[in-house]
C-alpha positions in Angstrom: 0.0 0.0 0.0 1.5 3.4 -1.0 2.1 6.1 1.6 -0.9 8.3 2.1 -0.9 11.9 3.4 -1.6 12.3 7.0 -5.2 13.5 7.4 -6.7 15.3 10.3 -8.5 12.9 12.5 -11.9 14.1 13.7 -11.1 16.5 16.6 -7.4 15.9 16.0 -4.7 18.5 15.4 -4.5 20.5 12.1 -1.7 19.0 10.0 1.0 20.9 8.1 -0.4 21.8 4.7 1.1 22.7 1.3 -0.2 25.2 -1.3 1.0 24.7 -4.8 0.8 27.7 -7.2 -0.6 26.7 -10.6 -1.8 29.4 -12.9 -0.1 32.3 -14.7 3.5 31.1 -14.7 3.8 28.3 -12.1 2.8 25.0 -13.7 2.9 26.3 -17.2 5.2 25.9 -20.2 6.8 29.2 -19.2 8.8 27.1 -16.8 10.3 24.7 -19.2 11.6 21.2 -18.5 9.4 20.5 -15.5 6.7 17.9 -15.3 4.3 20.1 -13.5 1.5 17.5 -13.4 3.8 14.9 -11.8 5.0 17.5 -9.2 1.5 18.3 -8.2 0.4 14.7 -8.2 3.4 13.7 -6.0 2.7 16.4 -3.4 -1.0 15.6 -3.3 -0.3 11.8 -2.9 2.1 12.3 0.0 1.0 15.4 2.0 -2.1 17.5 2.5 -1.9 19.8 -0.5 -4.1 22.0 -2.5 -3.7 23.8 -5.8 -4.0 27.6 -5.8 -4.4 30.2 -8.5 -1.6 32.6 -9.1 0.2 33.7 -5.8 1.6 36.8 -7.6 5.3 35.9 -7.3 5.8 34.8 -10.9 9.5 35.6 -10.8 9.9 32.7 -8.4 7.9 30.0 -10.4 7.2 27.3 -9.4 6.1 28.4 -5.9 5.1 26.1 -3.0 4.0 27.5 0.4 4.3 25.2 3.4 1.8 26.2 6.1 2.5 25.2 9.6 0.4 22.8 11.6 -1.4 23.8 14.7 1.6 22.6 16.7 3.9 24.6 14.4 1.8 27.8 14.8 1.8 27.3 18.6 5.6 27.2 18.4 5.6 30.5 16.5 6.1 29.2 13.0 4.8 31.1 9.9 4.2 29.9 6.4 7.4 29.1 4.5 7.5 30.3 0.8 9.6 28.2 -1.5 10.4 29.4 -5.0 12.1 28.0 -8.1 11.0 24.5 -7.1 11.7 23.0 -10.5 13.2 19.6 -9.9 12.0 16.3 -8.5 14.6 16.2 -5.8 13.4 19.5 -4.3 9.8 18.2 -4.3 11.0 15.1 -2.4 12.8 17.2 0.1 9.6 19.2 0.7 7.6 15.9 1.1 10.1 14.6 3.6 10.1 17.9 5.6 6.3 18.1 5.7 5.9 14.5 6.7 8.3 15.2 9.6 6.1 18.0 10.8 7.1 21.1 8.7 7.6 24.6 10.0 7.9 24.9 13.8 8.0 21.2 14.3 10.8 19.9 12.1 13.9 21.9 11.2 14.1 23.2 7.7 16.5 21.0 5.8 19.6 23.0 4.7 18.9 22.2 1.0 15.5 23.8 1.2 17.0 27.0 2.6 18.2 27.6 -0.9 14.5 27.9 -2.1 13.1 30.1 0.7 12.1 33.6 -0.2 10.1 36.4 1.4 7.1 37.3 -0.8 6.5 41.0 -1.3 3.7 42.5 0.7 0.6 43.3 -1.3 -0.5 46.9 -1.3 -3.5 47.5 0.8 -6.3 49.0 -1.2 -8.4 51.8 0.4 
């Protein structure tokens, strides 16, 4: 039986989650040489993941955001934005980290530190 993503048990803790950008640039032929469908399928098969429309950081395509679990948030963790995730090895490193607990629970692997970026703040409209 293949590994399945950890799901939230009724009344259980909220797990670490992954958001995969797939719209304007991420997941498109604009980022050549990447099997975008395989990357999304691998993440969805292994960890709680959802696909999002454009996250407005196209210069970092492909973008993946790892949201902390309830335990991670309690430890002070914030979402971790990963950009230029364009190879299968990086996707596997993300899967391994998320399955270990993700932000605030498991230390960020050194190799993933290369992908971390701070997204620009969106302008607040009056």
